[in-house]
C-alpha positions, 0 to 999 in steps of 0.5 A, spaced: 500 499 499 506 505 501 507 503 493 501 506 491 502 513 496 509 513 492 506 512 486 501 518 486 506 523 490 507 529 487 502 528 481 495 529 478 489 525 480 483 526 475 476 526 479 472 522 473 465 522 475 458 523 472 451 522 476 445 519 473 443 526 471 449 528 467 450 528 460 457 524 460 454 519 465 456 511 465 462 507 465 464 507 458 464 514 457 467 515 464 472 510 462 474 514 456 475 520 461 479 517 465 484 514 459 484 521 456 486 523 463 492 519 463 494 520 456 495 527 459 499 525 465 494 524 470 498 519 475 491 517 479 483 516 478 478 518 482 471 515 481 465 513 483 461 506 484 464 499 482 462 499 476 465 505 473 472 503 477 472 496 473 472 500 467 477 505 469 481 500 472 482 496 466 483 501 461 487 506 464 491 500 470 493 507 475 491 507 481 484 508 483 480 512 489 474 510 490 468 512 493 461 511 493 455 517 492 449 515 495 443 520 497 441 519 504 433 519 506 435 525 509 437 528 502 444 529 504 449 526 500 453 520 503 460 517 501 462 510 502 458 510 508 458 503 510 462 498 510 459 494 504 460 500 500 467 500 501 468 492 500 464 493 493 469 499 491 475 494 493 472 488 490 472 493 483 479 494 484 480 501 488 487 502 492 484 507 496 477 507 498 474 515 501 469 516 505 466 522 508 469 523 515 464 530 517 463 531 524 456 532 521 455 526 516 450 521 519 453 514 519 452 507 522 458 508 526 463 513 528 469 514 524 474 511 528 470 504 528 469 505 521 476 505 519 478 499 524 472 495 521 475 497 514 482 496 515 481 489 519 477 486 513 479 490 506 486 490 503 486 498 502 488 505 504 482 510 507 482 517 505 477 521 509 473 527 506 473 532 510 470 539 511 474 542 517 480 541 520 477 538 527 475 533 522 482 532 519 485 531 526 479 526 528 480 522 522 487 522 523 487 519 530 482 514 527 487 511 523 486 514 516 492 513 511 490 520 508 486 526 509 482 531 503 479 538 505 474 536 499 467 539 503 472 545 506 471 548 499 469 556 499 463 557 494 463 563 489 457 565 484 455 557 486 462 555 483 467 551 489 473 554 489 479 551 494 479 553 502 487 555 501 486 557 510 484 549 511 489 547 506 495 550 509 492 548 517 492 540 514 499 540 511 501 543 518 498 539 523 497 532 520 502 527 519 498 523 514 499 525 507 494 531 505 491 530 498 488 537 495 482 536 493 475 541 493 475 547 487 482 548 484 480 550 477 487 553 475 494 549 473 497 555 478 492 553 484 495 546 483 502 548 484 501 552 489 497 547 493 504 543 492 508 548 495 503 548 501 505 541 502 500 537 498 502 530 498 497 530 491 492 534 488 486 532 485 482 536 479 475 534 477 470 539 474 476 543 471 478 537 467 471 533 466 465 537 467 463 540 460 457 544 463 461 547 468 467 549 464 462 552 460 458 555 465 465 559 468 466 562 460 459 564 460 459 567 467 465 571 465 463 573 458 456 576 461 460 580 467 465 582 462 459 585 457 457 589 463 462 593 462 462 594 455 
């Protein structure tokens, strides 16, 4: 497992995800997207669901961070909320399983219990997706292998952007590798994240969600037109 951490060190992980209501939804399209990312130099892929992971792993051979996005009965997004969801990801080929470690995240067991169960039964690394430095510290104490500020982003005009203060705090206070994820839109930001001590960088929407990339162009152009 330490080999995987070394493989991704200092590199770009591309998040290839498309939900049911998005134009590129489906394992074949996401597999093609992941292969294109590999051609561009990505050293890893973050993917949602066992079906996508099987195809992506076969097409790229790259390390995969697997997640299982689910809508809870309360309407809240849940990422890999159960042991069974983690097991399916590992069986599909995920090298790293990411899960939501927010203190506000409804879960059948505590973060510590979840980590102990998964690491005791499955051969994988565990990454905690967090929103605060407190979440990150608690996840590290629970025994995770990596932490990412996935839910700590700041939102501007409906677009998620990196929370740089949170990333700085995490790289300063944690001993486990920190993966910069959540609102990186520009290559300069990816470079900045590495400068701040991030182990690797995840970029998703800026590469793999054409509808959001288009939206950013349209918003910028409309803003410019107001000054003409």
